[in-house]
C-alpha positions in Angstrom: 88.9 -34.5 -49.6 89.4 -38.0 -48.2 88.0 -39.1 -44.9 90.7 -39.9 -42.3 89.5 -43.4 -41.9 92.0 -44.5 -39.2 91.0 -41.5 -37.1 87.3 -42.2 -37.6 87.8 -45.7 -36.3 89.9 -44.5 -33.4 87.2 -42.0 -32.4 84.5 -44.5 -32.7 86.2 -46.9 -30.4 87.0 -44.1 -27.9 83.4 -42.9 -27.9 82.1 -46.5 -27.3 84.6 -47.0 -24.5 83.7 -43.6 -23.0 80.1 -44.5 -23.0 80.7 -47.8 -21.3 82.8 -46.0 -18.6 79.9 -43.7 -17.6 77.0 -46.2 -17.8 75.7 -48.2 -14.9 75.0 -47.3 -11.3 77.8 -46.9 -8.8 78.5 -49.8 -6.5 77.6 -47.7 -3.4 75.0 -45.0 -2.8 76.1 -41.5 -3.5 76.4 -38.8 -0.9 73.9 -35.9 -1.1 76.8 -33.4 -1.1 78.9 -33.9 -4.2 81.8 -31.7 -3.2 85.4 -32.7 -3.9 88.1 -31.0 -1.8 91.6 -31.1 -3.2 94.9 -29.9 -1.7 97.1 -27.9 -4.0 100.6 -26.5 -3.2 100.1 -23.0 -4.7 97.5 -20.7 -6.1 97.1 -20.3 -9.9 98.7 -16.8 -9.8 101.9 -18.1 -8.2 101.9 -21.4 -10.1 101.7 -20.2 -13.7 98.9 -18.4 -15.6 95.8 -20.5 -16.1 96.0 -19.4 -19.7 96.0 -22.1 -22.3 98.8 -20.3 -24.2 101.1 -20.6 -21.3 100.1 -23.8 -19.4 103.0 -26.3 -19.1 102.8 -27.4 -15.4 100.9 -30.6 -14.7 98.8 -29.0 -12.0 97.7 -26.1 -14.3 96.9 -28.7 -16.9 94.8 -30.7 -14.4 92.8 -27.7 -13.5 92.6 -26.3 -17.0 91.4 -29.5 -18.6 88.2 -29.1 -16.7 87.7 -25.5 -17.7 88.8 -25.4 -21.3 88.5 -27.5 -24.4 89.4 -27.6 -28.1 88.8 -29.7 -31.2 90.0 -32.8 -29.4 90.9 -34.0 -26.0 92.5 -37.0 -24.3 90.2 -39.2 -22.4 91.2 -40.8 -19.1 92.9 -43.6 -21.0 95.0 -41.2 -23.1 92.9 -41.9 -26.2 92.2 -39.0 -28.5 88.5 -38.3 -28.9 86.4 -35.4 -30.3 85.6 -32.4 -28.2 84.3 -29.5 -30.2 85.1 -31.3 -33.5 82.2 -33.3 -34.9 84.3 -36.4 -35.3 87.4 -37.0 -37.4 88.6 -34.3 -39.9 88.6 -34.7 -43.7 92.2 -34.9 -44.9 93.6 -34.1 -48.4 95.4 -36.9 -50.2 98.8 -35.4 -49.3 97.7 -35.0 -45.7 98.6 -31.4 -45.6 95.1 -29.9 -45.6 92.6 -30.8 -42.9 88.9 -29.7 -42.7 87.3 -29.8 -39.2 83.6 -29.6 -38.8 82.5 -28.2 -35.4 79.5 -29.3 -33.4 76.7 -26.8 -33.7 75.8 -26.2 -30.1 79.3 -25.7 -28.5 79.4 -22.6 -26.2 81.6 -20.9 -23.7 80.5 -21.1 -20.0 79.2 -17.5 -20.3 76.8 -18.5 -23.1 78.9 -17.1 -26.0 78.5 -19.5 -29.0 81.7 -21.1 -30.4 82.5 -20.5 -34.0 85.4 -21.4 -36.3 86.8 -17.8 -35.9 87.3 -18.5 -32.2 89.9 -21.1 -33.2 91.6 -18.6 -35.5 91.7 -16.0 -32.7 92.8 -18.5 -30.0 95.6 -20.2 -32.1 97.1 -16.9 -33.3 97.1 -15.6 -29.8 98.7 -18.8 -28.5 101.4 -18.8 -31.2 102.6 -15.4 -30.0 102.0 -15.7 -26.3 103.9 -19.0 -26.0 106.9 -17.4 -27.6 106.7 -14.5 -25.2 106.2 -16.5 -22.0 107.3 -20.1 -22.5 109.7 -20.1 -25.4 107.6 -22.1 -27.8 105.0 -24.0 -25.7 102.8 -24.0 -28.8 105.4 -25.5 -31.1 104.0 -29.1 -31.0 100.3 -28.1 -31.2 100.6 -25.3 -33.8 104.1 -25.4 -35.2 103.2 -27.3 -38.3 100.6 -24.8 -39.5 101.6 -22.5 -42.4 102.8 -19.2 -41.0 103.9 -20.4 -37.6 107.6 -20.2 -38.3 107.1 -16.6 -39.7 105.5 -15.7 -36.3 108.6 -17.0 -34.5 111.0 -15.2 -36.9 109.1 -11.9 -36.6 109.0 -12.2 -32.8 112.8 -12.8 -32.7 113.4 -9.9 -35.1 111.0 -7.6 -33.1 109.0 -7.0 -36.2 105.2 -6.8 -36.6 103.7 -10.3 -35.9 101.9 -11.9 -38.8 98.9 -14.3 -38.6 98.9 -18.0 -39.2 98.4 -18.2 -43.0 97.3 -21.8 -42.8 93.9 -21.1 -41.2 90.7 -20.3 -43.0 87.0 -20.4 -42.1 84.7 -21.3 -45.0 81.7 -20.8 -42.6 81.1 -20.4 -38.9 81.3 -24.1 -38.1 84.1 -25.2 -40.5 87.8 -24.7 -39.9 90.4 -25.5 -42.6 94.1 -25.9 -41.7 97.0 -26.2 -44.0 100.3 -27.7 -42.8 103.8 -27.1 -44.1 104.4 -30.9 -44.2 102.5 -34.1 -43.3 102.7 -35.1 -39.6 101.4 -38.2 -37.9 101.4 -36.7 -34.5 99.8 -33.3 -35.3 96.2 -34.2 -34.3 97.5 -35.3 -30.8 98.8 -31.8 -30.4 95.4 -30.3 -30.8 94.4 -31.8 -27.5 97.0 -29.8 -25.6 96.5 -26.4 -23.9 97.9 -24.1 -26.7 95.1 -25.4 -29.0 92.4 -24.9 -26.4 89.8 -22.1 -27.0 89.7 -18.8 -25.1 86.9 -16.3 -25.3 88.1 -13.1 -26.9 85.2 -11.1 -25.2 86.3 -12.2 -21.7 89.9 -11.3 -22.5 88.9 -7.9 -23.8 86.6 -7.2 -20.8 89.0 -8.4 -18.1 92.4 -7.7 -19.5 95.1 -9.7 -21.3 97.2 -10.1 -18.2 94.5 -10.9 -15.6 91.4 -12.3 -17.3 92.1 -15.8 -15.9 92.4 -14.7 -12.3 88.7 -13.9 -11.7 85.5 -15.9 -11.9 83.8 -13.8 -14.5 87.0 -13.7 -16.6 88.0 -17.3 -16.5 85.8 -18.5 -19.4 86.1 -21.7 -21.3 84.1 -24.4 -22.9 84.8 -27.1 -20.3 82.4 -28.8 -17.8 83.4 -26.6 -14.8 83.9 -22.9 -14.2 85.5 -20.8 -11.5 82.8 -19.3 -9.3 84.9 -18.1 -6.3 88.5 -17.4 -5.4 90.3 -16.2 -2.3 93.9 -15.6 -3.5 96.4 -17.9 -2.0 93.7 -19.7 0.0 90.9 -21.2 -2.0 89.5 -21.7 -5.5 85.9 -23.0 -6.0 84.7 -24.5 -9.3 81.2 -25.6 -10.0 79.6 -27.6 -12.7 78.7 -25.5 -15.7 74.9 -25.1 -15.9 73.4 -26.4 -19.1 76.8 -27.4 -20.4 76.8 -27.9 -24.1 78.7 -31.2 -23.8 75.9 -32.9 -21.8 76.4 -34.3 -18.3 79.2 -32.8 -16.2 79.3 -36.0 -14.1 78.2 -36.3 -10.4 80.2 -33.5 -8.8 78.6 -30.2 -8.3 81.5 -28.4 -6.6 85.2 -28.7 -6.5 87.3 -26.9 -3.9 91.0 -26.4 -4.3 92.6 -25.6 -0.9 96.0 -23.9 -1.2 98.3 -25.6 1.3 101.9 -24.8 0.6 103.8 -27.4 2.6 103.5 -31.2 3.1 102.9 -30.9 6.8 99.8 -28.6 6.4 98.5 -30.8 3.6 98.8 -33.9 5.8 97.1 -32.2 8.7 94.2 -31.1 6.5 93.8 -34.7 5.2 93.8 -36.2 8.7 91.3 -33.5 9.9 89.0 -34.4 7.0 89.4 -30.9 5.6 90.5 -32.2 2.2 89.8 -35.5 0.4 92.9 -35.8 -1.9 96.6 -35.1 -1.5 98.9 -35.1 -4.5 96.4 -33.9 -7.1 98.1 -32.6 -10.3 101.6 -32.7 -8.8 103.4 -35.9 -9.9 106.8 -34.5 -9.0 108.4 -31.5 -7.4 110.6 -30.8 -10.4 113.6 -32.5 -12.1 112.2 -36.0 -11.5 111.8 -36.0 -7.7 108.6 -37.7 -6.6 106.7 -35.2 -4.5 104.2 -37.1 -2.3 106.2 -40.3 -1.8 109.3 -38.4 -0.8 107.7 -35.8 1.5 105.2 -38.0 3.2 106.7 -41.5 3.1 106.5 -42.1 6.9 102.9 -40.8 7.0 101.8 -43.1 4.2 102.7 -46.1 6.3 99.9 -45.2 8.7 97.2 -45.3 6.0 95.1 -48.1 4.8 96.0 -49.4 1.4 92.6 -48.2 0.1 93.7 -44.6 0.7 96.9 -44.9 -1.4 96.5 -44.9 -5.2 99.4 -45.2 -7.6 99.8 -45.1 -11.3 102.8 -45.4 -13.6 104.0 -41.9 -14.6 105.2 -41.2 -18.2 108.7 -40.5 -16.9 111.8 -42.7 -17.3 115.1 -42.6 -15.4 118.3 -44.0 -17.0 122.0 -43.9 -16.9 123.6 -42.0 -19.8 126.9 -42.6 -21.5 129.2 -40.2 -23.4 129.6 -41.4 -27.0 132.1 -38.8 -28.0 134.8 -39.0 -25.4 135.9 -41.2 -22.5 135.8 -44.9 -21.8 132.4 -45.6 -23.3 133.1 -44.0 -26.7 135.7 -46.5 -27.9 135.0 -49.2 -30.5 134.3 -51.7 -27.7 132.2 -49.1 -25.9 128.9 -51.0 -26.5 130.1 -54.0 -24.5 131.3 -51.8 -21.7 128.0 -49.9 -21.6 126.1 -53.2 -21.5 128.3 -54.5 -18.6 127.4 -51.4 -16.6 123.7 -52.0 -17.3 123.9 -55.7 -16.5 125.6 -55.0 -13.2 122.5 -53.1 -11.9 119.9 -55.2 -10.1 116.8 -53.1 -10.8 114.7 -54.9 -8.3 117.3 -54.2 -5.6 117.5 -50.5 -6.7 113.7 -50.2 -6.5 113.6 -51.8 -3.0 116.2 -49.2 -1.9 114.8 -46.0 -3.4 111.2 -46.5 -4.6 109.4 -46.0 -1.3 107.4 -49.3 -1.5 106.6 -48.6 -5.1 105.0 -45.2 -4.4 107.8 -43.4 -6.2 109.1 -45.7 -9.0 109.1 -49.2 -10.4 111.8 -51.2 -12.2 112.0 -50.6 -15.9 111.9 -53.7 -18.1 110.3 -52.4 -21.3 112.8 -49.9 -22.8 113.0 -46.1 -23.0 109.3 -45.2 -23.3 107.4 -45.6 -20.0 104.8 -48.2 -19.5 101.3 -47.0 -20.4 102.4 -44.9 -23.3 102.5 -45.6 -27.0 105.8 -47.0 -28.0 106.3 -49.1 -24.8 108.1 -52.3 -25.9 106.4 -54.6 -23.4 107.2 -56.1 -20.0 110.6 -57.9 -20.1 111.5 -56.6 -23.6 114.7 -54.9 -22.5 117.3 -57.6 -22.3 120.0 -55.0 -21.3 118.1 -54.5 -18.1 118.5 -58.1 -16.9 120.8 -58.4 -14.0 123.8 -60.6 -14.9 126.6 -60.1 -12.5 128.8 -62.9 -13.8 128.6 -61.7 -17.4 129.2 -58.1 -16.5 132.3 -58.9 -14.4 133.7 -61.1 -17.3 133.3 -58.2 -19.7 135.1 -55.8 -17.4 137.9 -58.2 -16.8 138.3 -58.5 -20.6 138.1 -54.8 -21.5 139.9 -53.3 -18.4 142.2 -56.0 -17.0 144.5 -53.4 -15.4 141.7 -51.3 -14.0 143.3 -48.2 -15.5 140.6 -47.5 -18.1 137.8 -47.0 -15.5 139.9 -45.5 -12.8 138.5 -42.1 -11.6 135.1 -42.7 -13.3 132.4 -40.3 -12.0 128.6 -40.7 -12.1 127.2 -37.2 -12.1 123.6 -36.4 -11.3 121.4 -33.3 -10.9 119.7 -31.7 -9.1 121.6 -32.6 -5.9 118.4 -33.7 -4.0 117.9 -36.5 -1.5 116.0 -38.9 -3.8 118.5 -38.7 -6.6 121.4 -38.9 -4.2 119.9 -42.2 -2.9 119.7 -43.5 -6.5 123.3 -42.5 -7.1 124.6 -44.1 -4.0 122.8 -47.3 -4.8 124.4 -47.3 -8.3 127.8 -46.7 -6.7 127.3 -49.7 -4.3 126.1 -52.0 -7.0 128.8 -51.2 -9.5 131.4 -51.7 -6.8 130.0 -55.0 -5.6 129.0 -56.4 -9.0 131.8 -55.0 -11.3 134.6 -54.2 -8.9 134.6 -50.6 -10.1 134.6 -47.8 -7.6 132.6 -45.1 -9.3 132.5 -41.7 -7.6 129.1 -40.1 -7.4 128.8 -36.3 -7.7 125.6 -34.2 -7.4 125.4 -30.8 -9.1 122.8 -28.0 -9.0 120.3 -28.1 -11.8 121.8 -25.4 -14.0 125.4 -26.6 -13.7 124.4 -30.2 -14.4 122.5 -29.4 -17.6 125.3 -27.1 -18.8 128.0 -29.7 -18.1 126.0 -32.5 -19.7 125.0 -30.4 -22.7 128.7 -29.6 -23.3 129.6 -33.3 -23.3 131.8 -32.9 -20.2 130.3 -35.9 -18.4 131.1 -39.6 -19.1 128.5 -41.3 -17.0 125.5 -39.4 -15.9 121.8 -39.2 -15.0 119.2 -39.1 -17.8 115.5 -38.6 -17.4 112.5 -37.6 -19.5 108.9 -36.7 -18.7 106.6 -37.1 -21.7 105.2 -33.8 -23.0 102.3 -35.6 -24.7 101.2 -39.1 -25.5 102.8 -39.6 -29.0 106.1 -41.5 -29.2 108.0 -38.9 -31.4 108.4 -36.8 -28.2 111.0 -39.3 -26.9 113.1 -39.6 -30.1 113.0 -36.2 -31.8 113.8 -34.5 -28.5 116.4 -36.9 -27.3 118.1 -39.3 -29.6 117.9 -38.2 -33.3 120.4 -35.9 -34.9 117.7 -33.4 -35.6 117.1 -29.8 -34.9 115.1 -30.7 -31.8 118.1 -32.5 -30.3 120.2 -29.3 -30.6 117.9 -27.5 -28.2 117.4 -30.5 -25.9 120.8 -32.1 -25.9 121.1 -35.2 -23.8 124.9 -34.8 -23.6 125.6 -38.2 -25.0 126.5 -37.4 -28.6 124.7 -40.6 -29.6 124.1 -40.9 -33.3 122.6 -43.7 -35.4 121.6 -42.9 -39.0 119.4 -45.9 -39.2 117.4 -44.8 -36.1 117.2 -41.3 -37.6 115.7 -42.7 -40.9 113.2 -44.9 -39.0 112.0 -42.0 -36.8 111.8 -39.6 -39.7 109.6 -42.0 -41.6 107.4 -42.7 -38.6 106.9 -39.0 -38.0 105.2 -38.7 -41.4 102.9 -41.7 -41.1 99.4 -41.8 -39.6 99.4 -43.1 -36.0 98.1 -46.6 -36.8 101.0 -47.1 -39.2 103.8 -45.3 -37.2 103.9 -47.3 -34.0 105.9 -50.2 -35.3 108.6 -47.7 -36.5 108.9 -46.0 -33.1 109.1 -49.4 -31.4 111.9 -50.4 -33.8 113.7 -47.2 -32.9 113.4 -48.1 -29.2 114.9 -51.5 -29.8 117.8 -50.0 -31.7 118.6 -47.9 -28.7 118.8 -51.0 -26.6 120.8 -52.9 -29.2 123.4 -50.1 -29.1 123.2 -50.0 -25.2 122.8 -46.3 -25.7 121.3 -46.0 -22.2 120.8 -48.1 -19.2 117.1 -47.7 -18.3 116.6 -47.9 -14.5 113.0 -47.3 -13.6 109.7 -45.7 -14.5 108.4 -43.1 -12.1 105.1 -43.6 -10.2 102.4 -41.1 -9.5 100.9 -41.5 -6.0 97.9 -39.8 -4.4 96.3 -40.1 -1.0 92.6 -40.3 -1.5 89.7 -40.8 1.0 88.0 -44.2 0.4 84.6 -42.5 -0.4 86.1 -40.7 -3.4 85.1 -42.9 -6.4 86.6 -42.5 -9.9 89.7 -40.5 -8.9 92.7 -41.5 -10.9 95.4 -40.6 -13.4 96.9 -41.9 -16.6 100.7 -41.7 -17.2 100.5 -38.0 -17.9 97.5 -36.3 -16.3 94.7 -36.6 -13.7 91.3 -37.7 -14.8 88.8 -35.0 -15.4 86.5 -34.2 -12.6 83.6 -35.6 -14.6 84.8 -39.1 -13.7 84.5 -38.6 -9.9 81.7 -39.3 -7.5 81.4 -38.9 -3.7 80.0 -41.9 -1.9 78.1 -41.8 1.3 80.4 -41.8 4.3 
């Protein structure tokens, strides 16, 4: 077996950075009561099961990342670092067989020791449960392991479910995994919920359907554990005593107060009953910023120290139909570019982004800033406002005005924030192009059906990253692969060069793959395949005495990063 040297280096850097982040005294004296109080919109039972095999919601992930763990995890800066794995794995020369060595002292919060067989149990359980509940939530984490596709086939055929044949346990602290093919992104998937460990004893004792709903049943390997729950009102987590991972940070108690509407959350914050609003909920669904939309007037009354924002790993764009309509012709690229150049992104942001609490202009291509694959500030030349050039192109390509007559921009869901975006696009295209584009909002289901069938010529596009690796953006959206069939963007875009670049990058180790994904991102811009508008922003309201609260483009920081200052 060969050492995965690029991973060893990555983990070494991450560990050093993590050590630096936790060393040194705080700038202010700590409060004696290290209790953090968070407002959440729903209880875990009504949100989704707090079961790693079924977690997909950002709030469930935010909570679960403090309770559960696996071989690896993402740190606050979205770097992959060891958790229960004792460093990087050994990889075979063909990069299809990985050997993971586990730390010797890892244990569940109830004291049960962790062994390699716990991974076999947890991963087999997740492979089946994710098909039953979420239609394949474990595909990215476990889908490359030998035997996974057989589990899917047996489930669909309603036949007895086999086990993952690619797993073996040479001893209690060694796990071997065999893949169907090499994959550069596979290790990133092991940091996601379907690859987290669950305790088979707790599930047996408290029931497959409800073990995660009670303090003695919700057992994981993370730094915090559930110690009290009042359904639909309050969840209390406390730091795990004698946690195998070392220090759990400064917090001793975290209270999650269930407050279902924005008004009650705001009142609780103003009354000092909770310390944070917006935790774990970057959006209310389908790309509508939650906190910035629901509490924009109230945010104006706060000091800037209480409003904290981070770029979210979600991008908004205008999509074009490549198979039919005015943008599909031989000169379609110039027409698409003109529609993009006619949008002043800064003006759009001033109109809809709620002082930057909801979104920021996009200048670096498809992949949002802060994620691997981002092309860099100002790298997207198609996003530069050029009214004169855009109008000249339209005059050349549609001198009579007949080609673009009756053009409709369709968006969904038909919600206020997205309606504001659509109306601003209408106004800019009319003023800057002289083209009167009708805007039309549809309900979510109708929009996706219409877009998927290629019935829309000009339409809304948006994507929230599932994980931190760039292949998520291309294999799910813009390559002519099996993944695109199930997540059709409705554009019909096809570029064999891009397909080949992405396919090659998918096979390479992460340190060699990034340039390929960036090349693919530039090809999208060269083709004017989309007109990228803005990157979403994650905003929270946080009391000034809460130190270390934050989020990366995908998830909230672990509670181990947070301290409560004297106040």
